[in-house]
N, C-alpha and C positions, 0 to 999 in steps of 0.2 A: 876158691874168686880173685884172690891176689896175690898169686904165689911167691911172687917179689918182693911185698911189699912186708914189711915185719907187722906185726900185729901191734894196734894202738890202746890206748886204756880209754873203752865207752862205758867202763861200768859206774860211773857218775852222769852219765847222759843217760835221758831216758829218750829213745828212740821211738816218734810218735807211729801210730796204727799205718796211716799213710802213705809213710816213706816203706814200712814191711808189706802193706799193699803193692806197692810197686813191685815188688820183686815176683810179686805172680801174674802180673800183667806179660801174654805172648807177644815177643819183639818180633822181628822176621828174622833177625841173627843172632845168634848164641851169644856172642862177645858182647853186643848191644844190651842183652839180658843185665849182664852184671855192669856195665859201663853206666846203664843209665839207673840202677840202683846205688852203686855210690856217687853218681853226680846229685840225687836227691837226698841223701844221709848229708852230702858238703851242703848243701843247699840250707839243711835242717840246721846242722851245726854254725854256721854261719848266722843265721838267724839268733843263734843263741847266745852268739858272742864266744864260740867255743871255735877261736881262730887258732891255735894250735892244732887242734885235734882236727880242723879242717885240713889245714896246711899238709896235715901227714898222708891223709886218705889223698889228699889233690896228687901227692908226689908219686904215691903209688900208683892213680890211676893214668897221669902223664908215662910212666914207666910203660904201663899194662898197653895205652892207646900206641904209643911210640914201639915198643915191641911188634903190635899186629901191624903197624902201619908198614913196617921195616919185613916183614914177613909177605912173600908175594905168595907162597902156597896156603898160607893160613887165609889171606882172604878170599883166593878162589874157594878152598874149602867151605867157606864162610856163606859164598855166592853158591856153591851148585848146591846146598843141604836148606837155602832158602826158600821164604814161600813164593818169592816174584818166578825165583827159576821152575820152581815145580807147578807155576801157573800158566806157564806157555813160552814164556819170554825169555828161552832160552836161545833165541836166536841173538837176543841184544846182550849177549855177554858182556860187552865191550861198557854198554850203557850201564849195566848195574857195577860191576866193577870200578866204573865212575862214581858211580851215586854212592857207591858204599867209604871210597875212599874219600871224598868230599865229604861225606857227611861227619867220618868219622875225623879227618880233618877241622870239621868247623867247633866240633866237642873239643878236640885237643886244644885249639885255642881258646875256646870258654874256662876249660882248667886248667889254661895256662896263664890265663888273664885274671880267673880267681884265684890262684895261690899267689900272685902277685898283691891281691886285695888283701888277700891273708896277711902275709907278711909286713902290707902297710899299715892295717890297721893295728898290727903289734909295734908298730915303728922301726920296721926292721926290714924296710926295703932294699938294703943292700943284697941282702940273702937270697933274692933274684937274679942276681949276677950270673947263677949259676945258670939259669934259663933261660936268660934274655937272648942270647945269640937262638934258641930253638925257637923261640916266641917270634922273633923278626922273620926267621925263615917260614914258619906257620902262617905269619899275615902276608908274605909275600906269596907264598903260595894258593893264598885264598883271594887274593888280590881286590879287597873290595873297599871303599871309602873306609866303614865301620870299623874294619880291620884295622888301616894304616892308622886312623885316629886313636885306637886303643894304644896302638903300635908306639905313635908320637906321645902320649898320655907317660907311657912309662919310659922312655927315653930323658923325659924332662923328668923325671923325677931321681932316677937314676944322676941325673947330671950330665947327660951327653945331648949337648946342644946342637951339635951336626947329624948325630941319627936322629933327633926329634926333625930336626928343619928337613931333612931328605923323607921323611914318615909322611911330614904336612903336605911336601912338595906333591909326593906319589897320590896324597888323598885329594887333592886338590886336582890334578890331572885324570884321578876317575872321575869325580864330579864333572870336571870339563867336558868330556864324554857322553853323560847319563843326557 
């Protein structure tokens, strides 16, 4: 599942049946199957206050999603094996690719922000410096008011007032066009 992420210690955490059941659910794309399982598991770890474990798996999830987004062949393979393609949407391949990439980018944004929250809850927000440029890039790619709001929140906590102001200006300009 997460070949590039070292194993974590979940021996002391009882993973509820609802998280395990989510792994049985059929998603349109194989990569989403693993991604959503990890997202459900991390959400559970957050509710249990296991921030260090959740952060560990979020880091692996971020690496996993970044690798997929950087591999156009893998994206195309996912699309060609997906349910919608087999249901006759083959003429709309560009749409399917864009929808897949946008969905994966939104999930990456959520994973990055959740990792930031894990660090924040542990009093270690400075650890997010390693990921803040990627988060900035993802938020600019999504270009939504909510993405810029979250980005401004991160920059504020990290002490970069200029970047915070820049994100808030982008958020305000997006709201003006709504």
